MIDOSE-1310 file (N, C-alpha, C; in nm, 2 decimals, decimal comma, always signed):
residues 277
xxxx	+0,08/-0,12/+0,00/+0,00/+0,00/+0,00/+0,09/+0,13/+0,00; +0,18/+0,12/+0,09/+0,28/+0,24/+0,10/+0,35/+0,26/-0,04; +0,39/+0,14/-0,10/+0,46/+0,15/-0,22/+0,37/+0,21/-0,33; +0,24/+0,17/-0,33/+0,15/+0,23/-0,43/+0,13/+0,38/-0,41
xxxx	+0,13/+0,42/-0,28/+0,11/+0,56/-0,25/+0,23/+0,64/-0,30; +0,35/+0,58/-0,28/+0,47/+0,65/-0,32/+0,48/+0,66/-0,47; +0,44/+0,55/-0,54/+0,44/+0,56/-0,69/+0,35/+0,66/-0,74; +0,23/+0,67/-0,68/+0,13/+0,77/-0,72/+0,18/+0,91/-0,69
xxxx	+0,25/+0,93/-0,58/+0,31/+1,06/-0,55/+0,42/+1,10/-0,64; +0,50/+1,00/-0,68/+0,61/+1,03/-0,78/+0,55/+1,07/-0,91; +0,45/+0,99/-0,95/+0,38/+1,03/-1,08/+0,33/+1,17/-1,08; +0,26/+1,20/-0,97/+0,20/+1,34/-0,96/+0,31/+1,44/-0,96
xxxx	+0,42/+1,41/-0,89/+0,53/+1,51/-0,89/+0,59/+1,53/-1,03; +0,61/+1,41/-1,10/+0,66/+1,42/-1,24/+0,56/+1,50/-1,33; +0,43/+1,48/-1,31/+0,34/+1,55/-1,39/+0,34/+1,70/-1,37; +0,36/+1,73/-1,24/+0,37/+1,88/-1,20/+0,49/+1,94/-1,26
xxxx	+0,60/+1,86/-1,25/+0,73/+1,91/-1,31/+0,72/+1,93/-1,46; +0,65/+1,84/-1,53/+0,63/+1,85/-1,67/+0,55/+1,97/-1,70; +0,44/+1,99/-1,63/+0,35/+2,10/-1,65/+0,43/+2,23/-1,62; +0,51/+2,24/-1,52/+0,59/+2,36/-1,49/+0,69/+2,38/-1,60
xxxx	+0,75/+2,27/-1,65/+0,84/+2,29/-1,76/+0,78/+2,34/-1,89; +0,66/+2,29/-1,92/+0,59/+2,34/-2,03/+0,55/+2,49/-2,02; +0,51/+2,52/-1,89/+0,47/+2,66/-1,86/+0,59/+2,75/-1,88; +0,70/+2,71/-1,83/+0,82/+2,79/-1,84/+0,86/+2,81/-1,99
xxxx	+0,85/+2,70/-2,07/+0,89/+2,70/-2,21/+0,80/+2,79/-2,28; +0,67/+2,79/-2,25/+0,57/+2,88/-2,31/+0,60/+3,03/-2,28; +0,63/+3,05/-2,15/+0,67/+3,19/-2,11/+0,79/+3,24/-2,18; +0,89/+3,14/-2,19/+1,02/+3,18/-2,26/+0,99/+3,21/-2,41
xxxx	+0,90/+3,14/-2,47/+0,86/+3,16/-2,61/+0,79/+3,29/-2,62; +0,71/+3,33/-2,52/+0,64/+3,46/-2,53/+0,73/+3,58/-2,51; +0,84/+3,56/-2,43/+0,93/+3,67/-2,40/+1,05/+3,67/-2,50; +1,06/+3,57/-2,58/+1,17/+3,56/-2,68/+1,16/+3,67/-2,78
xxxx	+1,05/+3,72/-2,81/+1,03/+3,83/-2,91/+1,11/+3,95/-2,86; +1,19/+4,01/-2,95/+1,28/+4,12/-2,91/+1,20/+4,25/-2,92; +1,27/+4,35/-2,87/+1,22/+4,49/-2,87/+1,18/+4,54/-3,01; +1,27/+4,51/-3,10/+1,26/+4,56/-3,24/+1,14/+4,49/-3,31
xxxx	+1,11/+4,37/-3,27/+0,99/+4,30/-3,33/+0,87/+4,37/-3,28; +0,87/+4,42/-3,16/+0,76/+4,50/-3,11/+0,74/+4,63/-3,18; +0,86/+4,69/-3,22/+0,85/+4,81/-3,30/+0,80/+4,78/-3,44; +0,84/+4,67/-3,49/+0,78/+4,63/-3,62/+0,63/+4,61/-3,62
xxxx	+0,58/+4,56/-3,51/+0,44/+4,54/-3,50/+0,36/+4,67/-3,49; +0,43/+4,77/-3,42/+0,37/+4,90/-3,41/+0,37/+4,98/-3,54; +0,47/+4,95/-3,62/+0,48/+5,01/-3,75/+0,56/+5,14/-3,75; +0,61/+5,18/-3,63/+0,67/+5,32/-3,62/+0,80/+5,31/-3,53
xxxx	+0,91/+5,36/-3,58/+1,03/+5,38/-3,49/+1,03/+5,52/-3,45; +1,02/+5,54/-3,32/+1,02/+5,68/-3,26/+1,16/+5,72/-3,22; +1,20/+5,83/-3,27/+1,34/+5,88/-3,25/+1,33/+6,01/-3,17; +1,38/+6,02/-3,05/+1,39/+6,14/-2,97/+1,49/+6,23/-3,02
xxxx	+1,46/+6,35/-3,06/+1,55/+6,44/-3,13/+1,56/+6,58/-3,07; +1,68/+6,61/-3,02/+1,71/+6,74/-2,97/+1,80/+6,81/-3,07; +1,78/+6,94/-3,10/+1,85/+7,00/-3,21/+1,99/+7,03/-3,17; +2,09/+7,00/-3,25/+2,23/+7,03/-3,24/+2,30/+7,01/-3,37
xxxx	+2,30/+7,11/-3,46/+2,36/+7,09/-3,59/+2,51/+7,05/-3,58; +2,57/+6,97/-3,66/+2,50/+6,90/-3,78/+2,44/+6,77/-3,74; +2,44/+6,73/-3,61/+2,38/+6,60/-3,57/+2,23/+6,59/-3,60; +2,16/+6,69/-3,55/+2,01/+6,69/-3,57/+1,97/+6,84/-3,59
xxxx	+1,89/+6,86/-3,70/+1,84/+6,99/-3,73/+1,69/+6,98/-3,76; +1,63/+7,09/-3,74/+1,48/+7,10/-3,76/+1,44/+7,23/-3,83; +1,37/+7,21/-3,94/+1,33/+7,33/-4,01/+1,21/+7,39/-3,94; +1,23/+7,52/-3,89/+1,12/+7,58/-3,81/+0,99/+7,60/-3,88
xxxx	+1,00/+7,61/-4,02/+0,88/+7,63/-4,09/+0,80/+7,50/-4,12; +0,87/+7,40/-4,17/+0,81/+7,27/-4,20/+0,80/+7,17/-4,09; +0,90/+7,19/-3,99/+0,91/+7,09/-3,89/+0,99/+6,97/-3,93; +1,04/+6,96/-4,05/+1,12/+6,85/-4,10/+1,25/+6,84/-4,03
xxxx	+1,30/+6,72/-4,01/+1,43/+6,69/-3,95/+1,53/+6,65/-4,05; +1,65/+6,70/-4,02/+1,77/+6,66/-4,11/+1,89/+6,65/-4,01; +2,01/+6,63/-4,07/+2,12/+6,61/-3,99/+2,16/+6,46/-4,00; +2,28/+6,42/-3,98/+2,32/+6,28/-4,00/+2,27/+6,18/-3,91
xxxx	+2,23/+6,22/-3,78/+2,17/+6,13/-3,70/+2,02/+6,11/-3,73; +1,96/+6,21/-3,78/+1,82/+6,20/-3,83/+1,82/+6,10/-3,95; +1,92/+6,11/-4,04/+1,94/+6,02/-4,15/+1,95/+5,88/-4,11; +2,04/+5,86/-4,00/+2,06/+5,73/-3,95/+1,93/+5,67/-3,89
xxxx	+1,85/+5,75/-3,83/+1,72/+5,71/-3,78/+1,63/+5,66/-3,89; +1,63/+5,73/-4,00/+1,55/+5,69/-4,11/+1,60/+5,56/-4,17; +1,73/+5,55/-4,18/+1,79/+5,42/-4,23/+1,76/+5,30/-4,15; +1,77/+5,32/-4,01/+1,74/+5,21/-3,92/+1,59/+5,17/-3,93
xxxx	+1,51/+5,27/-3,95/+1,36/+5,24/-3,97/+1,34/+5,16/-4,10; +1,42/+5,19/-4,20/+1,41/+5,12/-4,33/+1,45/+4,97/-4,31; +1,56/+4,95/-4,22/+1,60/+4,81/-4,19/+1,49/+4,74/-4,12; +1,42/+4,81/-4,03/+1,31/+4,74/-3,96/+1,18/+4,74/-4,04
xxxx	+1,18/+4,81/-4,16/+1,06/+4,82/-4,25/+0,94/+4,88/-4,17; +0,98/+4,99/-4,11/+0,87/+5,07/-4,04/+0,89/+5,22/-4,08; +0,80/+5,30/-4,03/+0,81/+5,45/-4,06/+0,89/+5,52/-3,94; +0,98/+5,61/-3,98/+1,04/+5,69/-3,87/+0,95/+5,80/-3,82
xxxx	+0,95/+5,82/-3,69/+0,88/+5,94/-3,63/+0,97/+6,01/-3,54; +0,99/+6,14/-3,56/+1,07/+6,22/-3,48/+0,99/+6,29/-3,37; +1,04/+6,27/-3,24/+0,97/+6,33/-3,13/+1,06/+6,44/-3,08; +1,01/+6,56/-3,08/+1,09/+6,68/-3,04/+1,11/+6,68/-2,89
xxxx	+1,24/+6,70/-2,85/+1,27/+6,71/-2,71/+1,38/+6,81/-2,69; +1,43/+6,82/-2,57/+1,55/+6,91/-2,54/+1,66/+6,82/-2,48; +1,78/+6,88/-2,47/+1,89/+6,81/-2,42/+1,87/+6,78/-2,27; +1,79/+6,86/-2,20/+1,77/+6,84/-2,06/+1,68/+6,72/-2,04
xxxx	+1,60/+6,68/-2,14/+1,50/+6,58/-2,12/+1,52/+6,45/-2,21; +1,63/+6,45/-2,29/+1,65/+6,35/-2,39/+1,67/+6,21/-2,32; +1,73/+6,21/-2,20/+1,75/+6,08/-2,13/+1,62/+6,04/-2,06; +1,56/+6,14/-1,99/+1,44/+6,11/-1,91/+1,33/+6,06/-2,00
xxxx	+1,32/+6,12/-2,12/+1,21/+6,08/-2,22/+1,23/+5,94/-2,26; +1,36/+5,90/-2,29/+1,38/+5,76/-2,33/+1,35/+5,66/-2,21; +1,38/+5,70/-2,09/+1,35/+5,62/-1,97/+1,20/+5,60/-1,96; +1,13/+5,70/-1,99/+0,98/+5,70/-1,97/+0,91/+5,63/-2,09
xxxx	+0,99/+5,59/-2,19/+0,93/+5,52/-2,30/+0,86/+5,61/-2,40; +0,89/+5,74/-2,41/+0,83/+5,83/-2,50/+0,88/+5,81/-2,64; +1,00/+5,75/-2,66/+1,05/+5,71/-2,79/+1,14/+5,59/-2,77; +1,18/+5,53/-2,89/+1,25/+5,41/-2,89/+1,40/+5,42/-2,88
xxxx	+1,45/+5,53/-2,93/+1,60/+5,56/-2,92/+1,62/+5,71/-2,92; +1,73/+5,75/-2,86/+1,76/+5,90/-2,86/+1,88/+5,92/-2,96; +1,87/+6,03/-3,03/+1,96/+6,06/-3,13/+2,08/+6,14/-3,08; +2,20/+6,10/-3,13/+2,33/+6,18/-3,10/+2,35/+6,20/-2,95
xxxx	+2,35/+6,09/-2,88/+2,37/+6,10/-2,73/+2,52/+6,06/-2,70; +2,58/+6,15/-2,63/+2,72/+6,12/-2,58/+2,72/+6,01/-2,48; +2,82/+5,92/-2,50/+2,83/+5,81/-2,41/+2,91/+5,85/-2,28; +2,83/+5,86/-2,17/+2,90/+5,90/-2,04/+2,86/+5,80/-1,94
xxxx	+2,94/+5,78/-1,83/+2,91/+5,68/-1,73/+2,77/+5,72/-1,66; +2,75/+5,85/-1,64/+2,62/+5,88/-1,57/+2,50/+5,84/-1,65; +2,51/+5,87/-1,78/+2,40/+5,83/-1,87/+2,38/+5,68/-1,88; +2,50/+5,61/-1,87/+2,50/+5,46/-1,89/+2,43/+5,39/-1,77
xxxx	+2,42/+5,47/-1,66/+2,34/+5,41/-1,55/+2,19/+5,42/-1,57; +2,15/+5,50/-1,66/+2,01/+5,52/-1,69/+1,96/+5,46/-1,82; +2,04/+5,46/-1,92/+2,01/+5,40/-2,05/+2,12/+5,32/-2,10; +2,10/+5,25/-2,21/+2,21/+5,18/-2,28/+2,25/+5,26/-2,40
xxxx	+2,36/+5,22/-2,46/+2,42/+5,29/-2,58/+2,45/+5,19/-2,69; +2,44/+5,24/-2,81/+2,49/+5,16/-2,93/+2,64/+5,19/-2,93; +2,71/+5,13/-3,02/+2,85/+5,17/-3,05/+2,85/+5,31/-3,10; +2,96/+5,38/-3,09/+2,96/+5,52/-3,15/+2,95/+5,53/-3,30
xxxx	+2,87/+5,62/-3,34/+2,87/+5,65/-3,49/+2,99/+5,74/-3,52; +3,04/+5,82/-3,43/+3,15/+5,91/-3,45/+3,21/+5,94/-3,31; +3,33/+6,00/-3,31/+3,40/+6,05/-3,19/+3,37/+6,20/-3,17; +3,36/+6,23/-3,05/+3,32/+6,37/-3,01/+3,42/+6,43/-2,92
xxxx	+3,46/+6,56/-2,94/+3,53/+6,63/-2,84/+3,48/+6,78/-2,84; +3,51/+6,85/-2,73/+3,46/+6,98/-2,71/+3,57/+7,08/-2,75; +3,53/+7,19/-2,82/+3,62/+7,30/-2,85/+3,57/+7,43/-2,80; +3,65/+7,53/-2,80/+3,62/+7,66/-2,76/+3,63/+7,76/-2,87
xxxx	+3,53/+7,82/-2,91/+3,53/+7,92/-3,03/+3,51/+8,06/-2,97; +3,58/+8,15/-3,03/+3,58/+8,29/-2,98/+3,63/+8,39/-3,09; +3,61/+8,51/-3,06/+3,66/+8,62/-3,15/+3,81/+8,64/-3,13; +3,89/+8,62/-3,24/+4,03/+8,62/-3,22/+4,08/+8,76/-3,18
xxxx	+4,00/+8,86/-3,19/+4,04/+9,00/-3,15/+3,99/+9,03/-3,00; +3,93/+8,93/-2,94/+3,88/+8,96/-2,80/+4,00/+8,97/-2,71; +4,02/+9,09/-2,64/+4,14/+9,11/-2,56/+4,14/+9,02/-2,43; +4,02/+8,97/-2,40/+4,01/+8,88/-2,28/+4,08/+8,74/-2,30
xxxx	+4,09/+8,70/-2,42/+4,14/+8,57/-2,45/+4,29/+8,58/-2,49; +4,38/+8,53/-2,41/+4,52/+8,55/-2,43/+4,57/+8,48/-2,56; +4,66/+8,54/-2,63/+4,72/+8,48/-2,75/+4,79/+8,35/-2,71; +4,77/+8,25/-2,79/+4,83/+8,12/-2,76/+4,76/+8,04/-2,65
xxxx	+4,64/+8,07/-2,62/+4,56/+8,00/-2,52/+4,55/+7,85/-2,57; +4,57/+7,76/-2,49/+4,56/+7,62/-2,53/+4,48/+7,53/-2,43; +4,45/+7,59/-2,31/+4,38/+7,51/-2,21/+4,27/+7,59/-2,15; +4,18/+7,52/-2,08/+4,07/+7,58/-2,01/+4,12/+7,68/-1,91
xxxx	+4,23/+7,64/-1,84/+4,29/+7,73/-1,74/+4,33/+7,86/-1,80; +4,37/+7,87/-1,92/+4,41/+7,99/-1,99/+4,30/+8,09/-2,00; +4,18/+8,04/-2,01/+4,06/+8,13/-2,03/+3,97/+8,14/-1,91; +4,00/+8,07/-1,80/+3,92/+8,06/-1,68/+3,95/+8,18/-1,59
xxxx	+3,89/+8,30/-1,64/+3,91/+8,42/-1,57/+3,78/+8,48/-1,53; +3,78/+8,57/-1,43/+3,66/+8,63/-1,37/+3,58/+8,71/-1,47; +3,65/+8,77/-1,57/+3,58/+8,86/-1,66/+3,54/+8,79/-1,79; +3,56/+8,66/-1,80/+3,52/+8,58/-1,92/+3,39/+8,51/-1,90
xxxx	+3,31/+8,51/-2,00/+3,18/+8,44/-2,00/+3,18/+8,34/-2,11; +3,14/+8,21/-2,07/+3,13/+8,10/-2,17/+2,99/+8,07/-2,19; +2,94/+8,06/-2,32/+2,81/+8,03/-2,35/+2,80/+7,88/-2,39; +2,70/+7,81/-2,33/+2,69/+7,66/-2,36/+2,54/+7,63/-2,36
xxxx	+2,51/+7,53/-2,44/+2,37/+7,48/-2,44/+2,34/+7,40/-2,32; +2,23/+7,44/-2,25/+2,20/+7,38/-2,12/+2,16/+7,23/-2,13; +2,22/+7,15/-2,04/+2,18/+7,01/-2,03/+2,27/+6,92/-2,12; +2,35/+6,98/-2,20/+2,43/+6,89/-2,30/+2,56/+6,84/-2,23
xxxx	+2,62/+6,75/-2,30/+2,75/+6,69/-2,24/+2,85/+6,80/-2,22; +2,85/+6,90/-2,32/+2,95/+7,00/-2,30/+2,92/+7,09/-2,18; +2,79/+7,11/-2,15/+2,76/+7,18/-2,03/+2,82/+7,12/-1,91; +2,80/+6,98/-1,90/+2,85/+6,91/-1,78/+3,00/+6,91/-1,77
xxxx	+3,06/+6,90/-1,89/+3,21/+6,90/-1,89/+3,27/+7,03/-1,85; +3,22/+7,14/-1,91/+3,28/+7,27/-1,88/+3,24/+7,32/-1,74; +3,13/+7,28/-1,69/+3,09/+7,31/-1,55/+3,18/+7,25/-1,45; +3,23/+7,13/-1,48/+3,33/+7,06/-1,39/+3,47/+7,12/-1,40
xxxx	+3,50/+7,18/-1,51/+3,64/+7,23/-1,53/+3,66/+7,37/-1,50; +3,55/+7,45/-1,51/+3,57/+7,60/-1,49/+3,55/+7,63/-1,34; +3,64/+7,71/-1,29/+3,63/+7,75/-1,14/+3,60/+7,90/-1,13; +3,64/+7,98/-1,22/+3,63/+8,13/-1,20/+3,54/+8,20/-1,30
xxxx	+3,55/+8,16/-1,43/+3,47/+8,23/-1,53/+3,32/+8,20/-1,51; +3,24/+8,29/-1,58/+3,09/+8,27/-1,57/+3,05/+8,18/-1,68; +2,95/+8,09/-1,65/+2,89/+8,00/-1,75/+2,75/+8,05/-1,78; +2,73/+8,08/-1,90/+2,59/+8,13/-1,95/+2,52/+8,01/-2,02
xxxx	+2,43/+7,95/-1,95/+2,35/+7,84/-2,01/+2,23/+7,88/-2,08; +2,22/+7,84/-2,21/+2,11/+7,89/-2,29/+2,04/+7,76/-2,35; +1,91/+7,77/-2,38/+1,84/+7,65/-2,43/+1,86/+7,60/-2,56; +1,91/+7,68/-2,66/+1,93/+7,64/-2,80/+2,06/+7,67/-2,85
xxxx	+2,10/+7,60/-2,95/+2,22/+7,61/-3,03/+2,24/+7,75/-3,08; +2,13/+7,80/-3,14/+2,13/+7,94/-3,20/+2,16/+8,05/-3,10; +2,10/+8,03/-2,98/+2,11/+8,13/-2,88/+2,26/+8,14/-2,83; +2,32/+8,03/-2,82/+2,46/+8,03/-2,77/+2,55/+8,10/-2,87
xxxx	+2,53/+8,08/-3,00/+2,60/+8,15/-3,11/+2,58/+8,30/-3,11; +2,45/+8,33/-3,10/+2,41/+8,47/-3,09/+2,48/+8,54/-2,97; +2,49/+8,47/-2,86/+2,55/+8,53/-2,75/+2,70/+8,57/-2,77; +2,77/+8,49/-2,85/+2,91/+8,52/-2,88/+2,92/+8,63/-2,99
xxxx	+2,83/+8,62/-3,09/+2,83/+8,72/-3,20/+2,79/+8,86/-3,14; +2,70/+8,87/-3,05/+2,66/+8,99/-2,99/+2,75/+9,04/-2,87; +2,85/+8,96/-2,84/+2,95/+8,98/-2,73/+2,88/+8,98/-2,59; +2,77/+8,92/-2,58/+2,71/+8,89/-2,45/+2,80/+8,78/-2,38
xxxx	+2,86/+8,69/-2,46/+2,95/+8,59/-2,41/+3,08/+8,60/-2,49; +3,19/+8,55/-2,43/+3,32/+8,56/-2,49/+3,36/+8,43/-2,57; +3,31/+8,32/-2,52/+3,35/+8,19/-2,57/+3,23/+8,10/-2,59; +3,23/+8,03/-2,70/+3,12/+7,93/-2,73/+3,18/+7,79/-2,70
xxxx	+3,12/+7,72/-2,61/+3,16/+7,59/-2,58/+3,07/+7,49/-2,65; +3,12/+7,41/-2,74/+3,04/+7,31/-2,81/+3,12/+7,20/-2,87; +3,06/+7,11/-2,93/+3,13/+7,00/-3,00/+3,22/+7,06/-3,11; +3,33/+7,00/-3,13/+3,43/+7,06/-3,22/+3,38/+7,07/-3,37
xxxx	+3,30/+6,97/-3,41/+3,25/+6,98/-3,55/+3,14/+7,08/-3,56; +3,06/+7,10/-3,45/+2,96/+7,21/-3,45/+3,03/+7,34/-3,45; +3,13/+7,36/-3,37/+3,21/+7,49/-3,37/+3,28/+7,51/-3,50; +3,32/+7,41/-3,57/+3,38/+7,43/-3,70/+3,28/+7,49/-3,80
xxxx	+3,16/+7,46/-3,79/+3,05/+7,53/-3,87/+3,05/+7,67/-3,83; +3,06/+7,70/-3,71/+3,05/+7,84/-3,66/+3,17/+7,92/-3,71; +3,29/+7,87/-3,70/+3,41/+7,94/-3,75/+3,41/+7,95/-3,90; +3,37/+7,85/-3,97/+3,36/+7,86/-4,12/+3,26/+7,96/-4,16
xxxx	+3,16/+7,98/-4,08/+3,05/+8,08/-4,12/+3,10/+8,22/-4,09; +3,20/+8,23/-4,00/+3,25/+8,36/-3,96/+3,41/+8,37/-3,97; +3,46/+8,34/-4,09/+3,60/+8,32/-4,11/+3,69/+8,45/-4,08; +3,62/+8,57/-4,08/+3,70/+8,69/-4,06/+3,74/+8,71/-3,92
xxxx	+3,67/+8,65/-3,82/+3,70/+8,68/-3,68/+3,70/+8,56/-3,59; +3,63/+8,45/-3,63/+3,61/+8,34/-3,53/+3,72/+8,24/-3,55; +3,77/+8,19/-3,43/+3,87/+8,08/-3,43/+3,82/+7,98/-3,32; +3,88/+7,87/-3,32/+3,84/+7,76/-3,22/+3,97/+7,68/-3,19
xxxx	+3,97/+7,64/-3,06/+4,08/+7,55/-3,02/+4,02/+7,43/-2,95; +4,09/+7,32/-2,97/+4,06/+7,20/-2,89/+4,15/+7,20/-2,77; +4,10/+7,23/-2,65/+4,18/+7,25/-2,53/+4,26/+7,12/-2,50; +4,38/+7,15/-2,44/+4,47/+7,04/-2,39/+4,50/+7,07/-2,25
xxxx	+4,46/+6,98/-2,15/+4,40/+6,85/-2,18/+4,25/+6,87/-2,22; +4,20/+6,76/-2,29/+4,07/+6,77/-2,35/+3,96/+6,79/-2,24; +3,86/+6,87/-2,27/+3,74/+6,88/-2,18/+3,66/+6,75/-2,18; +3,65/+6,69/-2,30/+3,58/+6,56/-2,31/+3,61/+6,50/-2,44
xxxx	+3,62/+6,37/-2,45/+3,63/+6,30/-2,57/+3,56/+6,17/-2,56; +3,45/+6,17/-2,63/+3,35/+6,06/-2,61/+3,30/+6,01/-2,74; +3,24/+5,89/-2,74/+3,16/+5,85/-2,86/+3,02/+5,91/-2,86; +2,97/+5,93/-2,98/+2,84/+5,98/-3,00/+2,76/+5,87/-3,06
xxxx	+2,65/+5,83/-3,00/+2,58/+5,71/-3,03/+2,43/+5,72/-3,02; +2,36/+5,62/-3,05/+2,21/+5,61/-3,02/+2,20/+5,58/-2,87; +2,11/+5,65/-2,80/+2,07/+5,61/-2,67/+1,96/+5,51/-2,68; +1,97/+5,40/-2,60/+1,87/+5,29/-2,62/+1,81/+5,26/-2,48
xxxx	+1,68/+5,21/-2,48/+1,61/+5,18/-2,35/+1,70/+5,09/-2,27; +1,69/+5,11/-2,14/+1,77/+5,03/-2,04/+1,74/+4,88/-2,04; +1,61/+4,85/-2,07/+1,56/+4,71/-2,07/+1,60/+4,63/-2,19; +1,66/+4,69/-2,29/+1,69/+4,61/-2,41/+1,79/+4,49/-2,38
xxxx	+1,76/+4,38/-2,44/+1,85/+4,26/-2,43/+1,98/+4,29/-2,50; +2,08/+4,21/-2,48/+2,20/+4,21/-2,55/+2,18/+4,19/-2,70; +2,08/+4,10/-2,73/+2,05/+4,07/-2,87/+1,99/+4,19/-2,94; +1,90/+4,27/-2,87/+1,84/+4,39/-2,92/+1,95/+4,50/-2,95
xxxx	+2,04/+4,51/-2,85/+2,15/+4,61/-2,87/+2,24/+4,57/-2,99; +2,26/+4,44/-3,01/+2,35/+4,40/-3,12/+2,29/+4,43/-3,25; +2,15/+4,43/-3,26/+2,09/+4,46/-3,39/+2,13/+4,61/-3,43; +2,13/+4,70/-3,34/+2,17/+4,84/-3,37/+2,32/+4,85/-3,40
xxxx	+2,40/+4,77/-3,32/+2,54/+4,78/-3,34/+2,58/+4,73/-3,48; +2,52/+4,62/-3,52/+2,55/+4,56/-3,65/+2,51/+4,66/-3,76; +2,40/+4,73/-3,74/+2,35/+4,83/-3,84/+2,46/+4,94/-3,85; +2,51/+4,99/-3,73/+2,61/+5,10/-3,73/+2,74/+5,06/-3,78
xxxx	+2,79/+4,94/-3,74/+2,92/+4,89/-3,78/+2,94/+4,90/-3,93; +2,85/+4,85/-4,00/+2,86/+4,85/-4,15/+2,87/+4,99/-4,21; +2,79/+5,08/-4,15/+2,78/+5,21/-4,21/+2,90/+5,30/-4,17; +2,96/+5,27/-4,06/+3,08/+5,34/-4,02/+3,20/+5,28/-4,10
xxxx	+3,21/+5,15/-4,11/+3,32/+5,09/-4,18/+3,33/+5,12/-4,33; +3,21/+5,14/-4,39/+3,21/+5,17/-4,54/+3,23/+5,32/-4,57; +3,23/+5,40/-4,46/+3,25/+5,55/-4,49/+3,11/+5,62/-4,51; +3,00/+5,54/-4,49/+2,87/+5,60/-4,52/+2,84/+5,71/-4,42
xxxx	+2,88/+5,69/-4,29/+2,85/+5,79/-4,19/+2,92/+5,92/-4,22; +3,05/+5,90/-4,27/+3,13/+6,02/-4,30/+3,06/+6,10/-4,42; +3,00/+6,03/-4,51/+2,93/+6,09/-4,62/+2,80/+6,17/-4,56; +2,73/+6,11/-4,47/+2,62/+6,17/-4,41/+2,66/+6,30/-4,33
xxxx	+2,78/+6,29/-4,27/+2,83/+6,41/-4,19/+2,86/+6,52/-4,29; +2,93/+6,49/-4,40/+2,96/+6,59/-4,50/+2,84/+6,66/-4,55; +2,74/+6,58/-4,58/+2,61/+6,63/-4,64/+2,55/+6,72/-4,54; +2,55/+6,69/-4,41/+2,49/+6,77/-4,30/+2,56/+6,90/-4,29
xxxx	+2,70/+6,89/-4,29/+2,78/+7,02/-4,28/+2,75/+7,11/-4,40; +2,75/+7,06/-4,52/+2,72/+7,14/-4,64/+2,58/+7,20/-4,62; +2,48/+7,13/-4,57/+2,35/+7,19/-4,55/+2,35/+7,30/-4,46; +2,42/+7,29/-4,35/+2,43/+7,40/-4,25/+2,49/+7,52/-4,31
xxxx	+2,60/+7,50/-4,38/+2,68/+7,61/-4,43/+2,60/+7,69/-4,54; +2,52/+7,61/-4,62/+2,43/+7,67/-4,72/+2,32/+7,75/-4,66; +2,27/+7,70/-4,55/+2,16/+7,77/-4,48/+2,21/+7,90/-4,42; +2,33/+7,90/-4,37/+2,39/+8,01/-4,30/+2,43/+8,12/-4,39
x	+2,46/+8,09/-4,52/+2,51/+8,19/-4,61/+2,40/+8,26/-4,68
């Protein structure tokens, strides 16, 4: 009798184990679908876009987006066979919006440890460093200045776009000079042109556009030691699996290796210069 009871108990246990195994297998099959498959089902890839030429630009009249990261958003949407949708945001909110699920990826995000605790990153599409642009005839800027320490003076004002990586970098480096934080790229440039500020703190390629647009008086230096040197990438939701991140990385690897990203950058730079002339 006891033997029969034990046999019945073992059979019941085996049945429960089999059922649990099937349940787990079913759950695994249900969760195996990746993030991008979900985007394909929705039919739309949402790209969080904060303006910073030549990375991301927005036509104020039409609302159309351009710039090489906007182009990469469209190309990744083509890979997924969905429509791209640009969601307007600011640099102060571009990480928080991604965390809140307001879009699927953030455009032109600098890879920093602080941000990496909140979101994930793709591999870099390009390398980024910060430069200082100013009027070469400004008596406050010493000839031969090469470092932040050379321009960190009480009577010097540095204009920077609020919430950006360059804002965080220059805020940590400057001890004496005044930092003027403004919400848009255009306002920081206007501050230097109007002499409300002495120095424009921005990405080196963005400042190159500024100096090329004002060749008679504007110059720029890449300070030594560097204020920052980071990769510029897609910001990705924190919950993405390694396989989901790899999808984006493979997409970017090919475009960087073939020189396609460089072509997109040149196109964006040409567009900015034509617009400013």
